[in-house]
N, C-alpha and C positions, 0 to 999 in steps of 0.2 A: 804384381806384374801380370801381364796378359800376353798371350802368344797370338800374333796376327799373321795369317798366311794369305799371300796374294800370288796366284799362279805358281804354287809350290815353292814359293820363297818365304819361308817363315822367320819372323823376327820377334824378339821380346820387346814389348813396349811397357814403359813405366806408367802406372796408373796416376791419376791426379794426386792421389794420396802419397805415392812414392815421390813425386816432384815436391810436394810440400814438405816431406821429410828432409829433402836436400836443403831447403831453406832453413829448417830447424837446425840442422847441422852447421850451416854457415853461421847462424846466429850464435850458436854455442861457441864457435871458433873466434867470432868477434868478441864475445864476452870474455873469453879466456885471454885474448890478446890485450884488451883494454885493462884487465885486472893485472896481468903480469907487467905491462908498461908502467903501471902505478906502484908496482911492488907490493901489492896487497894479496893477503891469503883468502881463500875461499871462505874461511870462517869469519873474517872481518867484513867482507862484502855481505855475507849472509846476515850478520848482525846489523849492519847498516840498512840493509833492505828489509829487515824484520821477516826472514824466512829461515827454514832449518838449514844448517850448514851443508848437509849432504845434497840438498836440492841444487845448490850452485854447481857442484861437481856433476850431478846427473844431467843438468842443462848443458854444460860444457862438453860432455861426452855423448850428447844426443840420446840420452835415455829417457828424458823428459822434455816436454814442450811447456814453456812458460806461458801463463795467461798474459794478457796485456797488462794487467795490474802488477804482476810480478816482474815482467820485462821493464816496466816503467820504474819500479822500485830499484831494480838492479842498475838501470842507467843512472838513476839519481844517486845512488851509492858510489857510482864511479865518477860523479860530477860530469856526466856526459848527457846528451839528449838521446831519447829513444829514437827519434827520427834519424839521427846521424848513424846510430848503431844499425838500424834497419836498412838504410841506404848502403852501409858498408857490407852488410850481409848479403844484400841483393847483388852488389858488384862482385863479391867473392863467389856467389852462386853462378853468376853469368860467366865469369872467368873460368870457373871449374867446368861448366857445361861446354864451353868452347874448347877447352883442352881435351875433353873426352871425345868431341866431334872430330878432332884432328888425327886421332889414332887410326 
């Protein structure tokens, strides 16, 4: 975050990196939602996606950002399309940003 001051009015502004983190968080929530809707464990999704089981939890909790290859593998493991999951994450991110702006 950076502090921007204009005529003695200072505000915090999120850097581009922080905005990207918001999308990463939204993607993790979408991943978790899809997994739970299908009644699947993190371990089973990890096995299907050929990644380590803890990696799924780290992505869901926004502790790790998946590469495109890992995101695609996770979508395939959920019988979903990566574009659908990304679109859902973008919608969630926009909704979340709108709610913050109304406060």
